[in-house]
NUNUZA-160713 format. One line per 5 residues: number of its first residue (from 1); their letters; for each residue x, y, z of N, C-alpha, C, CB. Coordinates in steps of 0.2 Angstrom, whole numbers, plus 2048, in hexadecimal, padded with zeros to 3 digits. Glycine has a CB too. Example, Ala and Ser with C-alpha at 12.3 -4.5 7.8 and 13.67 -1.06 7.14 Angstrom:
BEGIN
1	as	842,7E4,827,83E,7EA,827,842,7F0,827,839,7EA,82D | 840,7F5,823,844,7FB,824,840,800,827,846,7FD,81D
***
This chain:
BEGIN
1	xxxxx	298,792,53E,296,792,537,293,78B,535,29B,794,532 | 295,786,538,292,77F,536,28B,77F,539,297,77A,539 | 28A,781,53F,284,781,542,27F,785,53E,284,783,54A | 281,78B,53C,27D,78F,538,27B,78C,532,280,796,537 | 27F,789,52E,27E,785,528,279,77F,52A,284,782,525
6	xxxxx	27A,77C,52F,275,776,531,26E,779,532,277,773,538 | 26E,77F,535,267,782,537,264,784,530,268,788,53B | 267,787,52C,265,78A,526,262,784,521,26A,78E,522 | 266,77F,521,264,779,51D,25D,776,51F,269,774,51D | 25C,775,526,256,773,528,250,778,527,257,771,530
11	xxxxx	252,77E,528,24D,783,527,24B,784,520,24F,78A,52A | 24F,783,51C,24E,784,514,24A,77D,512,254,784,510 | 24C,777,514,248,771,512,242,770,516,24D,76B,513 | 241,774,51C,23C,773,520,23B,76B,523,235,775,51D | 241,768,523,241,761,525,248,75F,528,23E,75D,520
16	xxxxx	248,75C,52E,24E,75A,530,251,754,52B,24E,757,537 | 24D,750,529,24F,74B,524,252,74D,51E,249,746,523 | 24E,752,51B,251,754,514,257,759,516,24C,758,511 | 257,75C,51B,25D,761,51D,263,75C,51E,25B,765,524 | 262,756,521,268,752,522,26B,74F,51B,266,74C,527
21	xxxxx	266,74E,517,268,74C,510,26C,751,50C,262,749,50C | 269,757,50D,26C,75D,50A,274,75E,50C,268,763,50B | 275,75D,513,27B,75D,516,27F,757,515,27A,760,51D | 27C,752,513,280,74C,512,282,749,519,286,74C,50D | 27E,749,51E,27F,747,524,279,743,527,282,74D,529
26	xxxxx	27A,73F,52D,275,73C,530,270,741,533,277,736,535 | 26A,73F,534,265,743,537,266,744,53F,25E,741,536 | 268,73F,543,268,740,54A,26E,745,54C,26A,739,54D | 274,745,549,279,74A,54B,276,751,549,27F,749,547 | 273,752,543,270,758,541,26B,75B,546,26D,758,53A
31	xxxxx	266,756,548,261,758,54D,265,75B,554,25D,752,54F | 26A,757,556,26E,759,55C,271,760,55B,273,754,55E | 274,762,555,277,768,554,272,76E,555,27A,768,54D | 26C,76C,552,267,772,552,264,773,559,261,770,54E | 264,76D,55D,261,76D,564,267,771,568,260,766,567
36	xxxxx	26D,770,567,272,774,56A,272,77B,569,279,771,568 | 270,77D,563,26F,784,561,26A,787,565,26E,785,55A | 264,784,565,25E,786,569,260,787,570,258,781,568 | 264,782,573,265,783,57A,26A,789,57B,269,77D,57D | 26E,78A,577,273,790,577,26F,796,577,279,790,572
41	xxxxx	26A,797,572,266,79D,571,261,79E,576,264,79D,56A | 25F,798,57A,25A,799,57F,253,799,57C,25B,79E,583 | 252,797,576,24B,797,573,24B,792,56D,24A,79E,56F | 244,790,56C,243,78B,566,243,78F,55F,23C,788,567 | 247,78B,55B,247,78E,554,242,78B,54F,24E,78D,551
46	xxxxx	240,785,551,23B,781,54C,235,77F,550,23F,77B,549 | 22F,77F,54D,229,77C,550,229,775,54D,223,781,54E | 22B,771,551,22C,76A,54F,225,766,54E,230,766,554 | 21F,769,551,219,766,550,216,768,54A,214,769,556 | 218,76D,546,215,76F,540,217,76A,53A,218,776,53E
51	xxxxx	213,769,535,214,765,530,213,769,529,210,75F,530 | 217,76B,525,21F,769,526,222,76D,52C,222,76A,520 | 228,76C,52D,22C,76F,533,22B,777,531,233,76D,533 | 22A,77B,537,22A,782,536,22E,786,53B,223,784,537 | 230,78C,539,234,790,53D,230,793,542,239,795,539
56	xxxxx	232,794,548,22F,799,54D,231,7A0,54B,231,797,554 | 22D,7A5,54E,22F,7AC,54D,236,7AD,54E,22A,7B0,551 | 239,7AA,554,240,7AB,555,244,7A8,550,242,7A9,55C | 242,7A2,54E,246,79E,549,246,7A2,542,243,798,548 | 240,7A5,540,240,7A9,53A,245,7AF,53A,239,7AC,539
61	xxxxx	246,7B3,540,24A,7B8,541,252,7B5,540,249,7BC,547 | 253,7AF,544,259,7AC,544,25B,7AA,53D,25A,7A7,549 | 256,7A8,539,258,7A5,532,25A,7AB,52E,251,7A2,52F | 256,7B1,52E,258,7B7,52A,25F,7B9,52C,253,7BD,52B | 261,7B9,532,268,7BB,534,26D,7B6,532,268,7BC,53C
66	xxxxx	26B,7B0,533,270,7AA,531,272,7AB,529,26D,7A4,532 | 26D,7AC,525,26E,7AD,51E,273,7B2,51D,267,7AE,51A | 272,7B8,520,277,7BE,51F,27E,7BC,521,274,7C4,523 | 27E,7B9,527,285,7B7,529,288,7B2,525,284,7B4,530 | 285,7AD,522,288,7A8,51E,28A,7AC,517,283,7A3,51C
71	xxxxx	286,7B0,514,288,7B4,50E,28E,7B8,50F,282,7B8,50C | 28E,7BB,515,294,7C0,516,29A,7BC,517,292,7C4,51D | 299,7B6,51A,29F,7B2,51B,2A2,7AF,514,29E,7AC,51F | 29D,7AE,510,29F,7AC,509,2A3,7B1,505,299,7A9,505 | 2A0,7B7,506,2A3,7BD,503,2AA,7BE,506,29F,7C3,504
76	xxxxx	2AB,7BD,50C,2B2,7BE,50F,2B6,7B9,50D,2B1,7BE,517 | 2B4,7B3,50C,2B8,7AD,50A,2BB,7AF,502,2B5,7A7,50A | 2B6,7B1,4FE,2B7,7B2,4F7,2BC,7B8,4F7,2B1,7B4,4F3 | 2BB,7BD,4FB,2BF,7C3,4FA,2C6,7C1,4FD,2BD,7C9,4FF | 2C7,7BE,502,2CE,7BC,504,2D1,7B7,4FF,2CD,7B8,50B
81	xxxxx	2CE,7B3,4FC,2D1,7AE,4F7,2D4,7B2,4F2,2CC,7A9,4F5 | 2D0,7B7,4EF,2D2,7BC,4EA,2D8,7C0,4EC,2CC,7C0,4E7 | 2D8,7C2,4F2,2DD,7C6,4F4,2E4,7C2,4F5,2DC,7CA,4FB | 2E3,7BD,4F8,2E9,7B8,4F9,2EC,7B6,4F2,2E8,7B2,4FD | 2E8,7B5,4ED,2EA,7B3,4E7,2ED,7B8,4E3,2E4,7B0,4E3
86	xxxxx	2EB,7BE,4E4,2EE,7C4,4E0,2F3,7C9,4E4,2E9,7C8,4DD | 2F4,7C7,4EA,2F8,7CB,4EF,2FF,7CC,4ED,2F7,7C8,4F6 | 301,7D2,4EB,308,7D4,4EA,309,7DB,4ED,309,7D5,4E2 | 30F,7DC,4F0,311,7E2,4F3,310,7E8,4EE,318,7E2,4F5 | 30D,7ED,4F0,30C,7F3,4EC,311,7F8,4ED,305,7F6,4ED
91	xxxxx	313,7FC,4E8,318,801,4E8,316,807,4E3,31F,7FF,4E7 | 314,80D,4E6,311,812,4E2,316,818,4E1,30A,814,4E4 | 318,81A,4DC,31C,820,4DB,318,826,4D8,322,81E,4D6 | 319,82C,4DB,316,832,4D9,31C,835,4D5,314,836,4DF | 31A,838,4CF,31F,83B,4CB,31C,841,4C7,321,835,4C5
96	xxxxx	321,846,4C7,31F,84C,4C3,321,84B,4BC,323,852,4C6 | 31D,84E,4B8,31D,84C,4B1,324,84D,4AE,318,850,4AD | 328,852,4AF,32E,853,4AC,333,84E,4AE,331,85A,4AE | 333,84A,4B3,338,845,4B5,337,83F,4B1,337,844,4BC | 331,83E,4AD,330,838,4A9,335,838,4A3,329,838,4A6
101	xxxxx	338,83E,4A2,33D,83E,49D,345,83E,4A0,33C,845,499 | 345,83E,4A6,34C,83F,4A9,34F,838,4AB,34C,843,4AF | 34E,833,4A7,351,82C,4A8,34D,828,4AD,358,82D,4AA | 348,82B,4B0,344,827,4B5,341,821,4B2,33E,82C,4B8 | 33E,821,4AC,33C,81B,4A9,341,815,4AA,33A,81B,4A2
106	xxxxx	347,816,4A9,34C,811,4AA,34C,80E,4B1,353,813,4A8 | 34C,813,4B6,34B,811,4BD,345,80C,4BE,34B,817,4C1 | 33F,80E,4BB,339,80A,4BC,33A,803,4B9,333,80E,4B9 | 33D,803,4B3,33E,7FD,4B0,342,7F8,4B4,341,7FD,4A9 | 348,7FB,4B7,34C,7F6,4BB,349,7F4,4C1,353,7FA,4BC
111	xxxxx	345,7F9,4C4,341,7F7,4CA,33D,7F1,4C9,33D,7FD,4CD | 339,7F1,4C3,335,7EC,4C2,338,7E5,4C1,330,7EE,4BC | 33E,7E6,4BD,342,7E0,4BC,345,7DD,4C2,348,7E2,4B7 | 347,7E1,4C7,34A,7DF,4CD,344,7DD,4D2,34E,7E4,4D1 | 33E,7DF,4D2,339,7DD,4D7,333,7DC,4D3,337,7E3,4DC
116	xxxxx	333,7D6,4CF,32D,7D4,4CB,327,7D3,4CE,32F,7CE,4C6 | 327,7D1,4D5,321,7CF,4D9,31E,7D6,4DC,323,7CB,4DE | 321,7DB,4DA,31E,7E2,4DD,319,7E5,4D8,324,7E7,4DF | 313,7E7,4DA,30F,7EA,4D6,310,7F2,4D6,307,7E9,4D9 | 314,7F4,4D1,317,7FB,4D1,312,7FF,4CC,31E,7FB,4CE
121	xxxxx	311,805,4CF,30C,809,4CB,30F,811,4CB,305,809,4CD | 30E,815,4C6,310,81B,4C6,30A,820,4C6,315,81D,4C0 | 30B,825,4CA,305,82A,4CA,308,831,4C9,301,82A,4D1 | 305,835,4C4,308,83C,4C3,305,841,4C8,306,83E,4BB | 309,844,4CB,307,849,4D0,30D,84E,4D1,305,846,4D7
126	xxxxx	30B,854,4D3,311,859,4D4,314,858,4DB,30E,860,4D4 | 319,85C,4DC,31D,85B,4E3,319,85B,4E9,323,85F,4E3 | 315,861,4E9,311,862,4EF,30C,85C,4F0,30D,869,4EE | 309,85A,4EB,304,854,4EB,307,84E,4EE,301,853,4E5 | 30E,84D,4EC,311,847,4EE,312,847,4F5,318,847,4EA
131	xxxxx	314,84D,4F8,315,84D,500,30F,84B,503,317,854,502 | 309,84D,501,303,84B,505,302,844,504,2FD,84F,502 | 303,841,4FD,301,83A,4FC,306,836,500,302,839,4F4 | 30C,838,501,311,834,505,30E,833,50C,318,837,504 | 30D,839,50F,30A,838,516,304,835,517,30A,83F,519
136	xxxxx	300,835,512,2F9,831,512,2FA,82A,510,2F4,834,50E | 300,828,50E,301,821,50C,2FF,81F,505,2FE,81C,511 | 2FD,824,501,2FA,822,4FA,300,821,4F5,2F6,828,4F7 | 306,824,4F6,30C,822,4F2,312,820,4F7,30E,828,4EE | 317,81D,4F4,31C,81A,4F8,323,81E,4F7,31D,813,4F7
141	xxxxx	323,821,4F1,329,825,4EF,326,82B,4EA,32E,821,4EC | 329,831,4EB,328,836,4E7,32E,839,4E3,324,83C,4EB | 32D,83B,4DD,332,83E,4D9,330,844,4D7,334,839,4D2 | 333,84A,4DA,330,850,4D8,336,855,4D7,32C,853,4DE | 334,85C,4D7,339,861,4D6,33A,866,4DB,337,864,4CF
146	xxxxx	335,867,4E0,335,86C,4E5,338,86A,4EB,32E,86E,4E6 | 33C,86E,4EE,33F,86D,4F5,33A,86E,4FB,346,871,4F6 | 335,86A,4FB,330,86A,501,333,867,507,329,868,4FE | 331,86A,50D,334,867,513,32E,864,517,338,86C,517 | 32E,85E,51A,329,85B,51E,32D,856,523,323,858,51A
151	xxxxx	32C,857,529,32F,852,52E,32E,84B,52D,32D,854,535 | 328,849,529,326,842,528,329,83F,522,31F,841,528 | 32C,844,51E,32F,842,517,336,843,516,32B,845,512 | 33A,83F,514,341,840,512,342,841,50B,345,83A,515 | 347,846,50A,348,848,503,34F,846,501,347,84F,502
156	xxxxx	350,843,4FB,357,842,4F8,357,845,4F2,358,83A,4F7 | 35C,84A,4F1,35E,84D,4EB,361,849,4E6,361,854,4EC | 35E,846,4E1,361,841,4DD,367,844,4D9,35C,83E,4D8 | 365,84A,4D6,36A,84E,4D2,367,855,4D0,36C,84B,4CC | 36B,85A,4CF,369,860,4CC,369,860,4C5,36D,866,4CF
161	xxxxx	363,861,4C2,363,860,4BB,363,867,4B7,35C,85D,4B9 | 367,868,4B2,368,86E,4AF,361,870,4AB,36D,86E,4A9 | 360,876,4AA,35A,879,4A7,35B,87B,4A0,357,87F,4AB | 356,87B,49C,356,87E,495,350,882,493,356,877,490 | 351,886,48E,34B,88A,48C,348,887,486,34D,892,48B
166	xxxxx	341,886,486,33E,883,480,33B,889,47C,339,87E,482 | 33B,889,476,338,88E,472,336,88C,46B,33D,894,471 | 333,890,467,331,88E,460,338,88D,45C,32D,893,45D | 338,889,457,33E,888,453,341,88E,44F,33E,882,44F | 33C,892,44E,33E,898,44A,33F,89E,44E,338,89A,445
171	xxxxx	33F,89D,455,340,8A3,45A,347,8A5,459,33F,8A1,461 | 349,8AC,459,34F,8AF,458,355,8AC,45C,34F,8B6,459 | 353,8AA,463,357,8A7,467,359,8A0,466,355,8A8,46F | 355,89D,462,356,896,460,35C,895,45C,350,893,45D | 35F,89A,459,365,899,454,36B,89B,457,363,89E,44E
176	xxxxx	36B,89C,45E,372,89E,461,375,897,463,371,8A2,467 | 37C,898,465,380,893,468,381,894,46F,386,892,463 | 382,88E,472,384,88F,479,37E,890,47E,389,894,47A | 380,890,484,37B,891,489,377,898,489,37D,891,490 | 371,898,48A,36D,89E,48A,36C,8A1,491,366,89D,487
181	xxxxx	36E,8A7,492,36D,8AA,499,366,8AC,49A,372,8B0,499 | 364,8AC,4A0,35D,8AE,4A2,35B,8B5,4A0,35C,8AD,4AA | 360,8B9,4A0,35E,8C0,49E,35C,8C0,497,365,8C4,49F | 35E,8BC,493,35C,8BC,48C,355,8BB,48B,360,8B7,488 | 351,8B7,490,34A,8B6,48F,346,8BA,494,349,8AE,48F
186	xxxxx	349,8BE,498,345,8C1,49D,340,8C6,49A,34A,8C6,4A1 | 340,8C8,494,33B,8CD,492,336,8C9,48D,33E,8D2,48E | 337,8C3,48D,332,8BF,488,32D,8BC,48D,336,8B9,485 | 327,8BB,489,321,8B7,48D,324,8B0,48F,31B,8B6,488 | 323,8AF,496,325,8A9,499,31F,8A4,49A,329,8AB,4A0
191	xxxxx	320,89E,498,31B,899,499,31D,895,49E,319,895,492 | 319,894,4A4,31A,890,4A9,315,88B,4AB,31B,895,4B0 | 317,886,4AE,312,880,4B0,314,87D,4B6,312,87B,4AA | 310,87A,4BA,309,879,4B9,305,87F,4BC,306,873,4BC | 300,881,4BA,2FC,887,4BC,2FA,886,4C3,2F6,888,4B7
196	xxxxx	2F8,880,4C5,2F6,87E,4CB,2F6,877,4CC,2EE,880,4CD | 2F7,874,4D3,2F7,878,4D9,2FE,87B,4DA,2F5,873,4DF | 2FE,880,4DE,304,883,4E0,306,882,4E7,304,88B,4DE | 30D,882,4E9,312,884,4E5,314,87E,4E0,318,885,4E9 | 318,880,4DB,319,87B,4D6,320,87D,4D2,313,87B,4D1
201	xxxxx	321,87A,4CD,327,87B,4C9,327,882,4C6,328,876,4C3 | 320,884,4C4,31F,88B,4C2,322,890,4C6,318,88D,4C1 | 321,890,4CD,324,894,4D2,32C,894,4D2,321,893,4D9 | 32F,88E,4D1,336,88E,4D1,339,892,4CB,338,887,4D0 | 336,891,4C5,338,895,4BF,337,89C,4C0,334,892,4B9
206	xxxxx	331,89E,4C3,330,8A6,4C4,335,8A9,4C9,329,8A7,4C6 | 337,8A5,4CE,33B,8A7,4D3,342,8A8,4D0,33B,8A3,4D9 | 344,8A4,4CB,34B,8A5,4C8,34C,8AC,4C5,34C,89F,4C3 | 347,8AE,4C2,347,8B5,4BF,347,8BA,4C5,341,8B6,4BA | 342,8B9,4C9,342,8BE,4CF,348,8BF,4D3,33C,8BC,4D3
211	xxxxx	34C,8B9,4D4,352,8B9,4D8,357,8BE,4D5,354,8B2,4D9 | 357,8BE,4CE,35B,8C2,4CA,359,8C9,4C9,35E,8BF,4C4 | 353,8CB,4CC,350,8D1,4CB,34D,8D2,4C4,355,8D7,4CC | 34B,8CD,4C1,348,8CD,4BA,340,8CA,4BB,34C,8C9,4B5 | 33C,8CD,4B7,335,8CC,4B7,333,8CB,4AF,331,8D1,4BA
216	xxxxx	331,8C5,4AD,32F,8C4,4A6,329,8C9,4A4,32C,8BD,4A5 | 329,8CB,49E,324,8CF,49C,31D,8CD,49D,325,8D1,495 | 31C,8C6,49C,315,8C3,49D,316,8BC,49F,311,8C3,496 | 313,8B9,4A3,313,8B3,4A6,30C,8AF,4A4,314,8B2,4AD | 30D,8AA,4A0,308,8A6,49E,308,89F,4A2,308,8A4,496
221	xxxxx	303,89E,4A6,302,898,4AA,2FE,893,4A6,2FF,89A,4B1 | 301,88D,4A6,2FD,887,4A3,2FD,881,4A8,300,885,49C | 2F9,87C,4A6,2F8,877,4AB,2FD,871,4AB,2F1,873,4AA | 300,870,4A5,305,86B,4A5,30B,86C,4A0,302,864,4A3 | 310,868,4A1,316,869,49C,314,868,495,31B,863,49E
226	xxxxx	310,864,493,30F,863,48C,30C,869,489,30A,85D,48B | 307,86C,48D,304,872,48A,309,878,48A,2FE,874,48F | 30D,878,48F,313,87D,48E,317,87D,488,317,87D,495 | 319,876,486,31D,875,481,319,877,47A,31F,86E,480 | 313,875,47A,30F,877,474,30F,87E,473,308,874,475
231	xxxxx	30E,882,478,30D,889,478,314,88C,476,30B,88C,47E | 319,889,478,320,88C,477,321,88A,46F,325,888,47B | 31F,885,46D,320,883,466,31C,888,461,31E,87C,464 | 317,88A,464,312,88F,460,315,896,460,30B,88E,462 | 31A,897,464,31D,89E,464,319,8A2,469,31C,8A1,45D
236	xxxxx	316,89F,46E,312,8A3,473,317,8A6,479,30D,89F,476 | 31D,8A3,479,322,8A5,47E,327,8A0,47E,31E,8A6,485 | 32B,8A1,484,330,89C,485,32F,898,48C,337,89F,485 | 331,892,48C,330,88E,492,337,88B,495,32B,889,491 | 338,88C,49C,33E,889,49F,33C,882,4A1,340,88E,4A5
241	xxxxx	340,87D,49F,33E,876,4A0,345,873,4A2,33B,873,49A | 344,86D,4A6,34A,869,4A7,34D,867,4A0,348,863,4AC | 354,866,4A0,357,864,49A,355,85D,497,35E,864,49A | 353,859,49C,350,852,499,34A,852,495,34F,84E,49F | 346,858,495,340,858,491,342,858,48A,33D,85F,492
246	xxxxx	348,85A,488,34B,859,481,34A,852,47E,352,85C,480 | 34A,84D,483,34A,846,481,344,844,47D,34C,842,486 | 33F,849,47E,338,848,47A,339,847,473,333,84D,47C | 33E,84B,470,340,84A,469,33B,84E,465,340,843,467 | 338,854,468,333,857,464,337,85C,45F,32F,85C,468
251	xxxxx	336,85B,458,339,85F,453,336,866,453,339,85C,44D | 330,868,456,32D,86E,455,32F,873,45B,325,86D,455 | 334,871,45F,336,875,464,33E,875,464,334,872,46B | 340,87B,465,348,87C,466,349,87D,46D,34A,882,462 | 34F,87A,46F,351,87B,476,358,87E,476,352,874,47A
256	xxxxx	359,882,47B,360,885,47D,361,884,484,360,88D,47B | 367,882,486,369,881,48D,369,888,490,370,87E,48D | 367,888,496,367,88E,49B,36D,88E,49F,360,88E,49F | 371,894,49E,377,895,4A1,376,897,4A8,37B,899,49E | 37C,899,4AB,37B,89C,4B2,37A,897,4B8,376,8A1,4B3
261	xxxxx	37C,890,4B6,37C,88B,4BB,375,88A,4BD,380,88C,4C1 | 370,88B,4B9,369,88A,4BB,367,883,4BB,364,88F,4B6 | 364,881,4C0,363,879,4C1,35C,879,4C4,368,875,4C4 | 359,873,4C4,353,871,4C8,354,86A,4CB,34D,871,4C3 | 353,869,4D1,355,863,4D4,350,85D,4D2,354,863,4DC
266	xxxxx	352,857,4D2,34F,851,4D1,34E,84E,4D8,352,84C,4CC | 349,84D,4DB,348,84C,4E2,344,845,4E3,345,851,4E6 | 347,841,4E7,343,83B,4E9,341,83C,4F1,348,834,4E9 | 33A,83B,4F2,338,83C,4F8,334,835,4FB,333,842,4F9 | 335,834,501,332,82E,504,331,82F,50B,336,828,503
271	xxxxx	32C,82B,50E,32B,82C,515,331,82A,51A,325,827,517 | 332,82E,51F,339,82D,522,339,827,526,339,833,527 | 333,824,528,333,81D,52B,332,817,527,32E,81E,531 | 333,818,520,332,813,51C,338,80E,51B,330,815,515 | 337,808,51D,33D,803,51D,33B,7FD,519,33F,801,524
276	xxxxx	337,7FE,514,334,7F9,510,339,7F6,50B,32E,7FB,50C | 338,7F0,509,33C,7EC,505,33C,7F0,4FE,33B,7E5,504 | 336,7F2,4FC,335,7F5,4F5,339,7FC,4F5,32E,7F7,4F4 | 339,800,4FA,33D,806,4FA,345,805,4FA,33C,80B,500 | 347,800,4FE,34E,7FD,4FD,350,7FB,4F6,34F,7F8,502
281	xxxxx	34B,7F8,4F3,34D,7F6,4EC,34E,7FC,4E8,347,7F1,4E9 | 349,801,4E8,34A,807,4E4,351,80A,4E5,344,80C,4E6 | 353,80A,4EC,35A,80D,4ED,35F,809,4E9,35B,80E,4F5 | 35F,803,4E9,364,7FF,4E6,364,800,4DE,362,7F7,4E8 | 35E,801,4DC,35D,802,4D4,361,809,4D3,356,802,4D2
286	xxxxx	35F,80E,4D7,363,814,4D6,36A,814,4D6,360,81A,4DB | 36C,810,4DB,374,80F,4DC,377,80C,4D6,375,80A,4E2 | 373,807,4D3,376,804,4CC,376,809,4C7,371,7FE,4CB | 370,80C,4C5,370,811,4C0,374,817,4C0,369,813,4BE | 375,819,4C6,379,81F,4C7,380,81D,4C6,378,822,4CF
291	xxxxx	382,817,4C8,389,815,4C7,38B,815,4C0,38B,80E,4CA | 386,813,4BC,386,812,4B5,387,819,4B1,381,80E,4B2 | 382,81E,4B4,382,824,4B1,387,829,4B3,37B,827,4B2 | 38B,827,4B8,390,82C,4BB,38D,831,4C0,393,82F,4B5 | 388,82F,4C3,385,834,4C8,386,832,4CF,37D,835,4C7
296	xxxxx	387,836,4D4,388,835,4DB,381,833,4DE,38C,83A,4DE | 381,82D,4E1,37B,82C,4E5,37B,830,4EC,37B,824,4E7 | 375,833,4ED,374,837,4F3,376,832,4F9,36D,839,4F4 | 37A,836,4FE,37C,832,504,377,82F,508,380,837,508 | 371,832,508,36C,82F,50C,36A,828,509,366,833,50C
301	xxxxx	36A,827,503,368,821,4FF,36E,81C,500,367,822,4F8 | 374,81E,500,37A,81A,501,379,817,508,380,81E,500 | 378,81B,50D,377,819,514,372,814,515,376,81F,519 | 36C,815,511,366,810,512,368,80A,50F,360,813,50E | 36C,80A,509,36E,803,506,373,7FF,50B,371,805,4FF
306	xxxxx	377,803,50E,37C,800,512,37A,7FE,519,382,804,512 | 374,800,51B,372,7FE,521,36D,7F8,521,36D,804,524 | 36E,7F4,525,36A,7EE,525,362,7F0,525,36B,7E9,52B | 35F,7ED,520,358,7EF,51F,353,7EA,523,356,7EF,518 | 34F,7ED,527,34A,7E9,52B,345,7E6,525,345,7ED,530
311	xx	342,7E0,527,33E,7DD,522,338,7E2,521,33B,7D6,525 | 336,7E2,51B,330,7E7,519,32A,7E3,519,331,7EA,512
***
């Protein structure tokens, strides 16, 4: 790179003397460097008989290429300096929308407090999308609801969350006490989400009815949880949701617990070969909060915490 800069300085100034001044060096060493380059290339770069100094045809081509190389080197240097200055480990979590109400924000806050040097980001995606994103390396952990199997991904069932039925506050079923059996809403319009992509939580809810030989009178498919709740509040039907959704505190919706031991899993998925420090930290955070909340930590996470972790 030094030799290229020497050459460009002389070519730009069209003088060895002014080139040496520009480089803040003596002229004889500069002339020797240029002569060495010409010997290495096997051709003359300058017409030294011309006044002022001129480039040969080969020298002109070499000058154009040298400028590009020097500019590219400067770009590389700038890029690397910026990267080193801002470099932080990244950890991306894929999350289904309903789990944002299931105490997961507390887990995220504690992860950030324990690993302040990690660039943590959350991306909303359904369970099926998380599987693909994990294998492609776009996310590092996924929080979903579906029991999907893939040899490259490990699943940890964090807990089985009870279900509830969301409905308009003036719905006749909203005034009852105690758990609501699935049979009680089997003949009502059922609002499910998300409409796509499938399979999704919508298929889990529909299968709950079908497993008991029941088929809702009408199924209304919507794209997301918020839309389903709005329609339920408007009296367009009922919606089966995880009980944690009640934490939204919406006064325009009534909730009744769903009986019959109906639950939906809260699943943590990650690459089976992931031994990163960030994933290990996530397991430790779950160990802390589960101990406080009285939940049992999945055995796979217990084993990972107790096993000596390779450096990430």
